[in-house]
C-alpha positions as a Markdown table, in Angstrom:
| # | Residue | x | y | z |
|---|---|---|---|---|
| 1 | Met | 13.3 | 2.6 | 26.9 |
| 2 | Lys | 16.1 | 3.7 | 24.6 |
| 3 | Ile | 16.0 | 2.0 | 21.2 |
| 4 | Gln | 19.4 | 0.4 | 20.4 |
| 5 | Glu | 21.5 | 1.5 | 17.4 |
| 6 | Ser | 21.2 | -2.0 | 15.9 |
| 7 | Glu | 17.4 | -1.8 | 16.0 |
| 8 | Leu | 16.9 | 1.7 | 14.6 |
| 9 | Ile | 19.8 | 2.3 | 12.3 |
| 10 | Leu | 20.8 | 5.9 | 11.3 |
| 11 | Asn | 23.1 | 7.1 | 8.7 |
| 12 | Pro | 26.1 | 9.3 | 9.7 |
| 13 | Asp | 24.1 | 12.5 | 8.8 |
| 14 | Gly | 21.3 | 11.4 | 11.2 |
| 15 | Ser | 18.8 | 10.2 | 8.6 |
| 16 | Val | 17.0 | 6.9 | 8.8 |
| 17 | Tyr | 19.0 | 4.1 | 7.2 |
| 18 | His | 17.1 | 3.0 | 4.1 |
| 19 | Leu | 15.0 | 6.0 | 3.2 |
| 20 | Asn | 17.8 | 8.5 | 3.8 |
| 21 | Leu | 15.3 | 11.0 | 5.3 |
| 22 | Lys | 15.3 | 13.3 | 8.3 |
| 23 | Pro | 12.0 | 14.4 | 10.1 |
| 24 | Glu | 11.9 | 17.8 | 8.4 |
| 25 | Asn | 12.1 | 16.2 | 5.0 |
| 26 | Ile | 8.6 | 14.7 | 5.0 |
| 27 | Ala | 5.0 | 16.0 | 5.1 |
| 28 | Glu | 2.1 | 14.5 | 7.1 |
| 29 | Asn | 0.4 | 13.8 | 3.8 |
| 30 | Ile | 2.3 | 11.1 | 1.9 |
| 31 | Ile | 1.6 | 9.4 | -1.4 |
| 32 | Phe | 3.2 | 5.9 | -1.9 |
| 33 | Val | 4.1 | 4.7 | -5.4 |
| 34 | Gly | 5.9 | 1.5 | -6.2 |
| 35 | Asp | 7.9 | 2.7 | -9.2 |
| 36 | Gln | 10.5 | 5.3 | -8.5 |
| 37 | Asp | 9.9 | 6.8 | -12.0 |
| 38 | Arg | 6.3 | 7.5 | -10.9 |
| 39 | Val | 7.4 | 10.0 | -8.2 |
| 40 | Glu | 8.1 | 12.8 | -10.7 |
| 41 | Lys | 5.0 | 11.9 | -12.7 |
| 42 | Ile | 3.2 | 13.1 | -9.5 |
| 43 | Thr | 5.4 | 15.9 | -8.4 |
| 44 | Gln | 5.4 | 17.5 | -11.9 |
| 45 | His | 1.9 | 18.7 | -10.9 |
| 46 | Phe | 3.3 | 20.4 | -7.8 |
| 47 | Asp | 3.5 | 24.2 | -7.4 |
| 48 | Ser | 6.9 | 23.8 | -5.9 |
| 49 | Ile | 9.4 | 21.1 | -4.7 |
| 50 | Glu | 11.4 | 21.7 | -1.6 |
| 51 | Phe | 13.3 | 18.5 | -1.1 |
| 52 | Ser | 14.5 | 15.5 | -3.2 |
| 53 | Thr | 16.6 | 12.4 | -2.4 |
| 54 | Gln | 17.0 | 8.8 | -3.4 |
| 55 | Lys | 18.6 | 5.8 | -1.9 |
| 56 | Arg | 18.2 | 2.4 | -3.6 |
| 57 | Glu | 14.6 | 2.1 | -4.8 |
| 58 | Phe | 13.4 | 4.6 | -2.2 |
| 59 | Lys | 13.0 | 8.0 | -4.0 |
| 60 | Thr | 11.4 | 10.9 | -2.1 |
| 61 | Gln | 10.2 | 14.3 | -3.1 |
| 62 | Thr | 8.4 | 16.8 | -0.9 |
| 63 | Gly | 6.6 | 19.9 | -2.1 |
| 64 | Ser | 3.4 | 21.8 | -2.3 |
| 65 | Tyr | 0.2 | 21.3 | -4.3 |
| 66 | Lys | -2.6 | 23.9 | -4.0 |
| 67 | Gly | -1.3 | 24.9 | -0.6 |
| 68 | Lys | -1.1 | 21.3 | 0.7 |
| 69 | Arg | 2.4 | 20.0 | 1.7 |
| 70 | Ile | 2.8 | 16.5 | 0.3 |
| 71 | Thr | 5.6 | 13.9 | 0.2 |
| 72 | Val | 5.7 | 11.4 | -2.6 |
| 73 | Leu | 7.8 | 8.3 | -1.9 |
| 74 | Ser | 8.5 | 5.2 | -3.9 |
| 75 | Thr | 8.4 | 2.0 | -1.9 |
| 76 | Gly | 9.6 | -0.5 | -4.4 |
| 77 | Ile | 7.8 | -3.8 | -4.8 |
| 78 | Gly | 6.4 | -6.1 | -2.1 |
| 79 | Pro | 5.4 | -6.3 | 1.6 |
| 80 | Asp | 9.0 | -6.6 | 2.7 |
| 81 | Asn | 9.7 | -3.1 | 1.4 |
| 82 | Ile | 6.5 | -1.9 | 3.0 |
| 83 | Asp | 7.9 | -3.2 | 6.4 |
| 84 | Ile | 10.9 | -0.9 | 5.9 |
| 85 | Val | 9.1 | 2.1 | 4.6 |
| 86 | Met | 6.3 | 2.2 | 7.2 |
| 87 | Asn | 8.6 | 1.6 | 10.2 |
| 88 | Glu | 11.1 | 4.2 | 9.1 |
| 89 | Leu | 8.4 | 6.8 | 8.3 |
| 90 | Asp | 6.9 | 6.2 | 11.7 |
| 91 | Ala | 10.3 | 6.6 | 13.4 |
| 92 | Leu | 10.7 | 10.0 | 11.7 |
| 93 | Val | 7.6 | 11.4 | 13.3 |
| 94 | Asn | 7.1 | 9.4 | 16.5 |
| 95 | Ile | 10.7 | 8.7 | 17.8 |
| 96 | Asp | 13.1 | 11.3 | 18.9 |
| 97 | Leu | 16.1 | 10.3 | 16.8 |
| 98 | Asn | 18.5 | 12.1 | 19.2 |
| 99 | Thr | 17.4 | 10.4 | 22.4 |
| 100 | Arg | 16.1 | 7.2 | 20.7 |
| 101 | Gln | 13.0 | 7.4 | 22.8 |
| 102 | Pro | 9.4 | 7.2 | 21.5 |
| 103 | Lys | 7.6 | 10.6 | 21.7 |
| 104 | Lys | 4.8 | 11.1 | 24.3 |
| 105 | Glu | 2.7 | 12.9 | 21.7 |
| 106 | Leu | 2.3 | 10.8 | 18.5 |
| 107 | Thr | 1.7 | 12.1 | 15.0 |
| 108 | Ser | -0.7 | 10.3 | 12.6 |
| 109 | Leu | 0.3 | 10.4 | 9.0 |
| 110 | Thr | -2.1 | 10.3 | 6.0 |
| 111 | Ile | -0.9 | 7.7 | 3.5 |
| 112 | Ile | -2.4 | 7.2 | 0.1 |
| 113 | Arg | -1.1 | 4.5 | -2.2 |
| 114 | Val | -1.4 | 5.2 | -5.9 |
| 115 | Gly | -0.7 | 1.9 | -7.6 |
| 116 | Thr | -1.4 | -0.2 | -10.6 |
| 117 | Ser | -3.0 | -3.6 | -10.4 |
| 118 | Gly | -4.8 | -6.4 | -12.3 |
| 119 | Ser | -8.5 | -6.9 | -11.7 |
| 120 | Leu | -9.8 | -10.4 | -10.8 |
| 121 | Gln | -13.4 | -9.6 | -11.8 |
| 122 | Ala | -14.6 | -9.6 | -15.4 |
| 123 | Asp | -16.9 | -6.6 | -14.7 |
| 124 | Ile | -14.1 | -4.4 | -13.3 |
| 125 | Pro | -12.6 | -3.3 | -16.6 |
| 126 | Val | -9.1 | -2.0 | -17.5 |
| 127 | Asp | -8.7 | 1.7 | -17.2 |
| 128 | Ser | -10.9 | 1.9 | -14.1 |
| 129 | Phe | -10.0 | 2.7 | -10.5 |
| 130 | Val | -10.3 | 0.5 | -7.4 |
| 131 | Met | -10.4 | 1.6 | -3.8 |
| 132 | Ser | -9.4 | -1.0 | -1.3 |
| 133 | Gln | -11.9 | -1.1 | 1.5 |
| 134 | Tyr | -9.9 | -4.0 | 2.9 |
| 135 | Gly | -6.5 | -5.5 | 2.4 |
| 136 | Leu | -6.3 | -9.3 | 2.3 |
| 137 | Gly | -2.7 | -10.3 | 3.0 |
| 138 | Ile | -1.6 | -13.7 | 1.7 |
| 139 | Asp | 2.0 | -12.7 | 2.1 |
| 140 | Asn | 2.4 | -13.6 | 5.8 |
| 141 | Met | 4.7 | -10.6 | 6.6 |
| 142 | Leu | 2.3 | -9.0 | 9.0 |
| 143 | Arg | 2.1 | -12.2 | 11.1 |
| 144 | Phe | 5.5 | -11.2 | 12.6 |
| 145 | Tyr | 3.5 | -8.5 | 14.5 |
| 146 | Asn | 0.7 | -8.8 | 17.1 |
| 147 | Ile | -2.2 | -8.0 | 14.8 |
| 148 | Asp | -5.2 | -9.4 | 16.7 |
| 149 | Thr | -6.5 | -5.9 | 17.6 |
| 150 | Val | -6.7 | -4.8 | 14.0 |
| 151 | Ser | -7.4 | -7.9 | 11.9 |
| 152 | Glu | -10.9 | -8.9 | 10.6 |
| 153 | Thr | -10.9 | -12.5 | 11.7 |
| 154 | Asp | -14.4 | -13.3 | 10.4 |
| 155 | Ile | -13.3 | -12.5 | 6.9 |
| 156 | Glu | -10.1 | -14.4 | 7.3 |
| 157 | Asp | -11.9 | -17.5 | 8.5 |
| 158 | Ala | -14.4 | -17.2 | 5.6 |
| 159 | Phe | -11.6 | -16.9 | 3.1 |
| 160 | Ile | -9.6 | -19.8 | 4.5 |
| 161 | Ser | -12.8 | -22.0 | 4.3 |
| 162 | His | -13.8 | -20.9 | 0.8 |
| 163 | Thr | -10.3 | -21.4 | -0.7 |
| 164 | Asp | -9.4 | -24.5 | 1.3 |
| 165 | Trp | -6.3 | -22.6 | 2.2 |
| 166 | Asp | -3.2 | -24.6 | 2.9 |
| 167 | Leu | -2.0 | -23.2 | 6.3 |
| 168 | Arg | 1.6 | -24.3 | 5.6 |
| 169 | Lys | 1.6 | -21.0 | 3.6 |
| 170 | Gly | 0.7 | -19.1 | 6.7 |
| 171 | Arg | -2.7 | -17.7 | 7.9 |
| 172 | Pro | -4.1 | -14.9 | 5.7 |
| 173 | Tyr | -4.9 | -11.6 | 7.4 |
| 174 | Val | -7.5 | -8.9 | 6.6 |
| 175 | Ile | -7.2 | -5.2 | 7.6 |
| 176 | Lys | -9.6 | -2.5 | 6.9 |
| 177 | Gly | -8.6 | 0.8 | 5.2 |
| 178 | Ser | -8.9 | 4.1 | 7.0 |
| 179 | Glu | -12.6 | 5.0 | 7.7 |
| 180 | Lys | -11.4 | 8.6 | 8.0 |
| 181 | Leu | -10.1 | 8.6 | 4.4 |
| 182 | Ile | -12.6 | 6.5 | 2.5 |
| 183 | Pro | -15.2 | 9.3 | 2.3 |
| 184 | Phe | -12.7 | 11.7 | 0.7 |
| 185 | Phe | -11.9 | 9.4 | -2.2 |
| 186 | Asp | -15.2 | 7.6 | -2.6 |
| 187 | Ser | -17.0 | 8.1 | -6.0 |
| 188 | Lys | -19.6 | 6.3 | -8.1 |
| 189 | Lys | -16.9 | 5.8 | -10.7 |
| 190 | Ile | -14.6 | 3.9 | -8.3 |
| 191 | Tyr | -15.0 | 0.2 | -7.7 |
| 192 | Lys | -14.6 | -1.0 | -4.1 |
| 193 | Gly | -13.9 | -4.3 | -2.3 |
| 194 | Leu | -11.0 | -6.4 | -1.0 |
| 195 | Thr | -7.5 | -6.1 | -2.5 |
| 196 | Ala | -5.4 | -9.2 | -2.1 |
| 197 | Thr | -1.7 | -8.7 | -1.4 |
| 198 | Ala | 0.7 | -11.4 | -2.5 |
| 199 | Gly | 4.3 | -11.8 | -1.5 |
| 200 | Gly | 5.5 | -12.5 | -5.0 |
| 201 | Phe | 4.5 | -11.9 | -8.7 |
| 202 | Tyr | 4.6 | -15.3 | -10.3 |
| 203 | Gly | 3.7 | -18.4 | -8.2 |
| 204 | Ala | 2.2 | -16.2 | -5.5 |
| 205 | Gln | -0.2 | -14.7 | -8.0 |
| 206 | Gly | -1.0 | -17.9 | -9.8 |
| 207 | Arg | 1.3 | -17.5 | -12.7 |
| 208 | Ile | 2.9 | -20.7 | -14.1 |
| 209 | Leu | 6.1 | -20.5 | -16.2 |
| 210 | Arg | 8.3 | -23.6 | -15.6 |
| 211 | Leu | 7.3 | -24.3 | -12.0 |
| 212 | Asp | 4.0 | -25.7 | -11.0 |
| 213 | Ile | 2.2 | -24.1 | -8.0 |
| 214 | Gln | 0.6 | -25.5 | -4.8 |
| 215 | Asp | -3.0 | -24.5 | -5.9 |
| 216 | Arg | -3.7 | -24.0 | -9.5 |
| 217 | Glu | -7.3 | -23.1 | -8.7 |
| 218 | Leu | -6.6 | -20.3 | -6.1 |
| 219 | Asn | -7.3 | -17.4 | -8.5 |
| 220 | Ser | -10.6 | -18.9 | -9.5 |
| 221 | Lys | -11.5 | -19.4 | -5.9 |
| 222 | Met | -10.6 | -15.8 | -5.1 |
| 223 | Asp | -12.7 | -14.6 | -8.0 |
| 224 | Asn | -15.9 | -15.9 | -6.5 |
| 225 | Phe | -15.2 | -15.2 | -2.9 |
| 226 | Asn | -17.8 | -12.9 | -1.4 |
| 227 | Phe | -18.2 | -11.8 | 2.2 |
| 228 | Asn | -21.2 | -9.7 | 3.0 |
| 229 | Gly | -21.1 | -8.1 | -0.5 |
| 230 | Asn | -17.3 | -7.6 | -0.5 |
| 231 | Arg | -15.5 | -9.3 | -3.4 |
| 232 | Ile | -11.8 | -9.6 | -4.1 |
| 233 | Thr | -11.4 | -6.9 | -6.7 |
| 234 | Asn | -7.7 | -7.1 | -7.5 |
| 235 | Leu | -4.4 | -8.6 | -6.7 |
| 236 | Glu | -1.1 | -6.8 | -6.0 |
| 237 | Met | 1.8 | -6.7 | -3.6 |
| 238 | Glu | 1.5 | -3.9 | -1.1 |
| 239 | Thr | -1.9 | -2.8 | 0.2 |
| 240 | Ala | -2.6 | -5.2 | 3.1 |
| 241 | Ala | 0.9 | -4.6 | 4.5 |
| 242 | Ile | 0.3 | -0.9 | 4.4 |
| 243 | Tyr | -3.1 | -1.2 | 6.0 |
| 244 | Gly | -1.8 | -3.5 | 8.7 |
| 245 | Leu | 1.2 | -1.4 | 9.8 |
| 246 | Ser | -0.7 | 1.8 | 9.5 |
| 247 | Ala | -3.4 | 0.5 | 11.8 |
| 248 | Leu | -0.9 | -0.8 | 14.3 |
| 249 | Leu | 1.1 | 2.4 | 14.3 |
| 250 | Gly | -1.9 | 4.8 | 14.4 |
| 251 | His | -1.7 | 6.2 | 10.8 |
| 252 | Asn | -4.5 | 6.6 | 8.2 |
| 253 | Ala | -4.0 | 4.7 | 5.0 |
| 254 | Leu | -5.9 | 4.1 | 1.8 |
| 255 | Ser | -5.0 | 2.3 | -1.4 |
| 256 | Leu | -6.1 | 3.4 | -4.8 |
| 257 | Asn | -5.3 | 1.3 | -7.9 |
| 258 | Ala | -5.4 | 2.0 | -11.6 |
| 259 | Ile | -6.6 | -1.2 | -13.2 |
| 260 | Ile | -4.2 | -1.9 | -16.2 |
| 261 | Ala | -5.0 | -5.6 | -16.6 |
| 262 | Asn | -8.0 | -7.9 | -16.2 |
| 263 | Arg | -6.9 | -11.4 | -15.2 |
| 264 | Ala | -10.4 | -12.7 | -15.8 |
| 265 | Thr | -10.7 | -11.6 | -19.4 |
| 266 | Gly | -7.1 | -11.5 | -20.3 |
| 267 | Asn | -7.2 | -7.8 | -21.4 |
| 268 | Phe | -4.5 | -5.3 | -20.9 |
| 269 | Ser | -4.9 | -1.5 | -21.1 |
| 270 | Lys | -4.1 | 0.0 | -24.5 |
| 271 | Asp | -2.8 | 3.1 | -22.7 |
| 272 | Pro | -1.7 | 2.3 | -19.1 |
| 273 | Tyr | 0.1 | 5.6 | -18.7 |
| 274 | Ala | -3.1 | 7.5 | -19.3 |
| 275 | Val | -5.1 | 5.7 | -16.6 |
| 276 | Val | -2.3 | 6.1 | -14.1 |
| 277 | Asn | -2.1 | 9.8 | -14.8 |
| 278 | Asn | -5.8 | 10.1 | -14.4 |
| 279 | Leu | -5.6 | 8.5 | -11.0 |
| 280 | Ile | -2.7 | 10.8 | -10.0 |
| 281 | Thr | -4.6 | 14.0 | -10.8 |
| 282 | Tyr | -7.7 | 12.6 | -9.0 |
| 283 | Thr | -5.7 | 11.8 | -5.9 |
| 284 | Leu | -4.0 | 15.1 | -5.8 |
| 285 | Glu | -7.3 | 17.0 | -6.1 |
| 286 | Gln | -8.8 | 15.0 | -3.3 |
| 287 | Ile | -5.8 | 15.5 | -1.0 |
| 288 | Ala | -6.0 | 19.2 | -1.7 |
| 289 | Lys | -9.6 | 19.2 | -0.4 |
| 290 | Met | -8.9 | 17.4 | 2.8 |
């Protein structure tokens, strides 16, 4: 079935609408960052850069690192942006943009998120790394898709019960990270667990300025949630959405976070740029070995 112009919007040059990219502009190995300024902090390590573009907050550079072709793309903040980025990237590799027909042979992208986050656990210190074995979405974006085949309903049910979750905010969802990628990035130095993904930065993450919030105790409840040894390690705004859409679309995704704050102890990294750069170099080395 042909996809209508109003559903898959292309720019006059044939590139996808928001990302401003054509199929030849991207590699099959992709690094996501939130901040557009972080793109060049990664590509400065490349041996060469073949392509660069930017539209709005979506900045993309594609090049080579130790013989591996890699694209680095800034997603901006939040699950709504992930909805745009994941669908347009998939369209670039799995839809013929000329005929507007899905391809018969599908391509599976490798997507690594390199992000920053705050730890919810006192024993996960600032300047450490967290690998998200699961993404726990409290943002509700993925519920617009049919996710029953990829969601971990037993963890969802346990979380709803443990937190006395108000379902007026929508049912949380849990998606596992790529089992194919986890072994490449696992290390004794990396903390592992569930990463919670919120749809906002203030009230959605328990911050109170002038407005009160629906559940003042939610962060505390999340701190002590444990499902078969899996704790909620950190709280951010992208991982669960990336995991969900990747699983539905047939891509492999893994989220790595540099911990620059600890919500439990109130600490903030003395040098957040250093820990982010350490995570960047670690990620590039592991991708090169894949």
